N, C-alpha and C positions, 0 to 999 in steps of 0.2 A: 399544620402548625409545627414550628420548629421546636426541637427538644432544647434549644438554647434560649428560648424565650418562654415567659410564663403568661400565657393567654389568660386574661382576667376580665370578668364582667363587673364593671364599676358603676356605682351610682354617682354620677358626676355632681348632680344637684337634684333637688326635688323635680320630678317629672322627666329626668334625662338619664338614661342608661347607655353606656358606651363600652365597647371592647377596647382593651389596652394590652399591648405586648410589653410586659414588665420583665425585669431581670429575674432569672431563676434564683430563688432564695436558697441559701445553704444553711444546714442545721448547725447550731452551736452546741456547746457542751450540754448533754442531757436532752437534746432535741432530736426530732425525727422529721425528715422530709417525706411527705406523702404525695404520691401521684393520685390526685383526686379522680375517682371514676364515676361517682354518682353524687349529685346534690339535689335534694328536694327543695322546691320553692315553698317557703313558709308564708303564711299570711302577713307576718311582720315584715318580710322582705318587700312585699307589695305595698304595705302601708308606708314604709320608708320611701319607696319610689313615688307613690301618689301624693303623700302628705308631708314628707320630709321629716317625720317624727313618729315615734310610738310612745305614747304616754309622755314621760319627762325626758326620754332619750331623743335628742334632736341631731340631725345630720348637719354638720357645719363645714365639712370638707369631703372631698371625694372618698368613697369607701367601697371596697369590694363586698359584694353581697354574699349571702349563703351561709348556713351553719348546720344543715342536716346532711352530713356527708359520710361517705365511705370511700376507701381507696386501697392502694397498695404501697407499702413502704418502699421508697426509692433511694434513700440514703440515711445513714445514721450519724449522729453527732458523737463526739467523744463521750465515753462513759455510759452509753446505752448498751445494755446487755440482754434485755428481755425480749427484744425484737430483732428480726433480721430482714435484710432486703428481700422483698418478695412476699412478705406477710400481708395477708388481707386484713384490714383493720376498719373499725368503726370509730369515728372521732366523737368524743364528748367535747363540745366546743368551748366550754368555759374553763379557764385555769385560774384558781384562786391563790391566795398568798400562803396558805397552810399555817400561818402564825397567829392570826387574830382569834378573838374569842369565838366567833361564829364557826370558823374552820375547826377549832379544837372541839367544839360541841357537836360537830358532824353536820352542821347546817351551812355548808360552804357556799351554797347558792346565795347566801346573804352576805358574803364577804365583801367589804367595802372596796377591796382592791381587785375584785373579779375582772378578768379580761375575757370577754365573751365575743366570739366571732360574729361579725356583722352587727355589733352593737356599738354605735359611735363612741370613740373614734377608731375602734379596732376593725381591721380588715377581716372579711369573711373568707369562705372556703370555695367560692365559685370561680375556680381557676384551675390551671393544670397542676401546679405544685404548691403545697401549703406546708408551713413549718409549725409543728405542734410540740408542746413540752412533753417529753417522754418520761420525765421523772415524776409526773403526776398523773399516772394512768392506772387503770384497773387491769390486773392480770387475771382475767376471769377463770382461767383453767384451774387456778389454785384456790379459789374461794368456794368453800362448801359450807361455811358456817352462817350464822344469823346475819342477813343482809341489812338489818336495821341497826347494826352496831355503829359506833361513831366513826367518822372519816379517818381518825388517827389509826384505827385498827387496820385500815386498808392501805395506809401510806407506807408501803414497803418501797425500797428504792426501785425506781423505774417501773411502777406498777399501777398507775391509776387511769388516766383519761384516754388511753388507746387500748382497745381490746382485740384479742385475736378472735376472728369470726369463725364459728364452727363451719365445717365444709357444707353442711346442708342449708346454710343461710346465704342467700345471694347478696351481692353488693347493693342491689336495689332495696332489699329488705333491711340490710345493714344501715342504710341511710334513714330508715324509718324507726330505728332504735331511739333516736333523739325525740321525736314527738311522742312515741310510746312512753318515754321516760316522764314527760309532762303529765300524761294520764296516770301513770303509776303514782307519782308524787301527789296528784290531786286526790286520788282515792285513798292513799295512805293518810293524808291530812284530814280527811273526813271521817276516819275511823269507821269505815263502812263495815257492817256485819252481815254474815250470811243470813239470807231471808229478807233483807231490806228492799224497799222500793226506791228506785233511783230515777230522777228526772234530769235530762240533759238538754240545755238550750244550745243549738248549733250542731248541724250534721256535716261540718267540715271534717278534715282529717283528725284534728285533736278531739273534737266532740265525739266522733265515731270511735276513736281509740279509748276515750273515757268510757263509752258504753261497753267496749270489749273488756276493759279492765274491771269494770263493775261486775260484769258477768263472771269473769275469772275469779273474782273475790267472793262470789256466792250470792250476788243480788238475785232476788226472786223475780223481780219485774223491772225492766228498764224501758223507759219511754224517751224518745228524742223528738225535739221540735225544731222546725226550721221554716223559712219563708220560701225555700226553693223546692218545688215538687220533685225534681229529678234526684235531689239528694235524699229525700225521704224515700223515694222508690228504691234507691241503693240500700238505704238503711234497713229495709224490710228483710234483707238477707244477711245483715251484719250485726249480730249480737244485740238486737233490740226486740222487744215484745210489742211495742206500740209506737206509732209515728203520728205526730200531730202537725198539720200545716198551719202556720201562724198567719193571721191576717195582718195587713199593714194598717197603721193607725189612720183614722179619718182625718181629712184636712182640718187643721186647727185644733185637733183633739189633744188635750194635755197628756203628757206621757203617763202620769199617775192614773188618770182615768182609763186610758187604754190598758194599763197594767192590771188594774182591778177587774176590768171587764174580761180581759183575756185569761186572767187567773181563774175566774169563775167558770168560764167556758171549758178550760182545760180540765178542771176538777170534775165537771159534769161529764165530759167525754170519758174520763177514767172511772166513771161509776162512783164518784164521791170519794175516791181514795186519794189521800194526800201522800207526798213523798217523804221518806225518812231523810233523804239527801237530795239536794238540787245543786247541780253544777252548771254554771254558765260559762260556755266556751265562745261567747260572741263579743262581750265587752259592750254591747248595746244597752243603753240605759233602760229601755223598755223591757228588755229581757232580765236585766239585773233586778228591776223593781218587781216584775211578775214572779220572779223566783220566790219571793216571800209570801205570795198568795198561793203558791203550789206546795210549799213545805208544810209539814204537820207541826203541831205544837211541840216544842222541844227538838225540832229537826235542825238540820244543818244546811246552810247555803254557802257554796264556795265559788270564788271568782277566778276563773282561769284566763278568760279573755281580757286583754288590756285595752280598755276603751278610753274615753275622755277622762282627764285627770280629776275633774269634779263632776260628781253625779249625785242626784237626790235619791234618798232612801226613805221608805215608809217606817220611820223610827218607832212610832207608837205601835205599829203592827209587830215589829221585831221585838220590842221590849215586852209587850203584853203576852206574847206567845213564846217568849224565851227561845227565839231562833238564833242559833249560833252562826257566826260569820267566820269564814276561813279565807284568808288571802293565799293565793297560790302564785309562786314566782319560780319558774323553771323547775329545778329538781336537785336532789342530792342523794347519792348512794343508790341510784336506780338502775344503772347500766347492767350490772350483773343479772339482776332479775329480768330485765327486758330481754336480754339475749337468751336466757333460759326459757322464757315464755314463748319466744318465737321459734327457737330451735326445737323445742319439745312439741310444738304444734298446739300448745294451750291457747295461744292467740295467733290468728292468721292475719298477716298484713299485706300479703302480695296483691290481693284484689283491690287494695286502695290505690295502687299505681295505675292510673287510667291513661296517662299521656307521658311520652318521653320526647326529648329534643336533644340534638347534639349541642355541645357547648357553643358552637358558632351561631346557633339559632336560639340562644337563651332568651332574647327579647320576645320572641314569639311565645315562648313558654310563659313569660310574665304576662303577656297580653291575654293568654288563655286563662290564667288564674284570675286576673282582674275581671274578665268578662263573666266568669262563672258559668259559661255555656258548654254545650256538648258533653254534659255529664262529668265534667272534670272534678276529680276528688283530690288526688295527689299527682302533681306534675313534677317530673324529675328531669334534671339536666345531666346528660351523659358526657363524661370527659374522654 
């Protein structure tokens, strides 16, 4: 590949991915050009490819995929002073307006003007060179105070969404800071307490990272459930105390009947113990519904996976047992903590990387993720 072209992996339309040689973008004022070295394939990337949409986000024009990335700074725009060419960085892929009510409250993930990589119509990071706003980046080396403070505290000039990676964190691990941030945000939103019992639906990368974060937050017992035996086998050695293989529903069986039946079986397998917190990382209606039969009275159920826009819930069950529902959307103010968790060894992410492909073979990587075979957990594309 020539340094004069920007090799990019583009979702042309639903079901079609193609490589394109685009012009190399140049950074403007306050921007940084990053030579992307590693990009993880997220389930949302595959969902856009296969279905053309994720929830209400629909692909209507060609879009570069990818948002879990790390790389090396290759050029600086005017006014950037906190980074230099050659710095290894992890990209937080969403840039918000900094001016709206949500941004000022520190919940910038809810900014209505958010521009998030590989969320239509914004191009993603699965390319050689990517331009990112450097005036909205975390300068983690300077942050030692309470990481739950509002975003305005961290909005120093040139100091938020790009972070210097510690030397002991590889670029592959750096690309996993993004999904770990999802897990951190989910656990934070659930107000998980030391000693709690946690149940997680989905043993994919995000579900496993939720398990890891729950353990790091003091959970006494973490159970993960999935329909793929190989993933549960992996989970036995990754921050879980119990693993439950989910059955598929019987032909013609209503989802709610399956959910009641499955919830009862899960509780029996766990010795009658219900969960303080249940986190669904699948988006599947059956798992969403089953969550409420696994949570204890007064417990919490959180939705991390983004499934169908409309789903049925057992409202009477939820109300009678006062189960709290938490919606989870991306993250805010999590990157500093994620980097510290990885660099300190409190959470290990390296073993999640099961397959890598060069950028020119990205489509093979997507096929691997879609098939779910060969023990694939996190597939990364190397630039």
